[in-house]
Steps between C-alpha positions, in 0.01 A plus 500: 500500500391175340379541144119508474272374225307756292214662688271420205568128548416521870183694421395239243560217746297667777206571270487143367524362852229729635257462210568133432487562126758604244228648280351709782844616612591596143182708470573664835850600388393587143731233355455217256483154656830390340677815622383442856600133487848601387535730802402221739738259329781756523446521876506122531829486307644770726402305813592165352179314583135496387248707693189343345390148417390496138193288437388505137444876440451589867756622754476402865735663747729252677655512847805702387277741313271547800797571728635758255157658467462530877842663526494749213134595449488729809820669386361565151179634652711732716688624192169565324369691801821704524469603136135590553593713800773691321273562199228642724737703714434265789181671610243437229343185362315504169249250364385498137149356518252411229139504619155513344342844546180376667691291756726798565221750563263269685728277706862616495513879527270525806760300695830632364513765769530226760784342303677837474478544878655157553770545235552870422807418291294294253383677183291344225496573129160397360425372149150407386556350155360156416832327438633479854589130491712538188684796655604327822875532529500746208364823640286357780607336824156358582136517400147447623308325224161342438540153351372142494842359580863606515811359337658271763841651421380821668464563871127559554267555795124475457334807651134405486218279377192673373158463340379609157233772513281648231506874570260740336305820535264481797209598276524156335369352826250771586327575169198301374606237251855513631749217527332208680660182359823392329311464172446877502874544438431417135382861471796653688857604421762326714818685600808279536853579614762351271673345804174328607365372170384167649308654791171523308538139383538393863185692592299345214614150598391563859146598396474208257498710181843446343373591152337828603590778255463865606405774257869599481829475690711814541861455611688732736849522645396715796290384793430859600355577158292182510338608827428845362360358178271272700388792716417697185288215367738402220503134594532241777851458640625151583739563788597387849303546818786706643483738203132562570533525878801733495338727241208568741320680218126558567436503125603134475337176606587133495270334247363144498691393813639147488813356663771459236862453600726697270762316295728801555709609799714798588862397548816670616773379264870553447796308369664294776818700466308820580453380858867583552386862473407629846232733362323206335516290817366783716209567266411135450506421872289809579251424220450141613461598867263787422255272314372790290 
């Protein structure tokens, strides 16, 4: 058999070619940029010709590199799949997913039974901590996050666009002297989620009162607790329309209705390399098609 180059060099080459960035490929493989560059250079020396055109600090795959990529990438993917199969015993797929608790209870869990019927071999480990993005590739395969934007080095799919709602106890609308204008918020406590800190600013801009100051702002890391706090009269929650609609809580009401597009979106995110994992691909494709 003809001598082969190190598998690590081939892996480095494929990641740089697929991601179009040495920095992104280095992050994906948990390497320093110089270490990854050395692996690519070692492969080029082994082959005896360059695989990229080097322009300033950028790499652009050339014709020889593209031909090699087309020939070996499917084989490396097959090796990865074979290892995954042997690790799972060939009959079980496992996904390590980070997801916000409110999204999980309101929008994900009601539909997971359908996913299980389609793919009974797929099992999902759930984590609900707030550091999902930083744990991708290091404990998590993928995540569903709420964010303004996503690092372009990650593979991301936008799941929705939503409106900002003020959500409070229904009595605030029904009692005499209740909340009737935005100025009345100066006497109210606002509840903000730490992942949506700019949502209230967006609402104030929309009503033309960017300098409006509420009585207080209380910060939460749980959407479920925010809804309960609002229902108990502890403050007015600044959340998404979907959070209010899915809660379907008769104690709650939308206050001071005005159309305000949220600066935040739910995204499915993973590192590009994670898409080589069949469990990740199955879940992502189902999630996108289901339009939860």
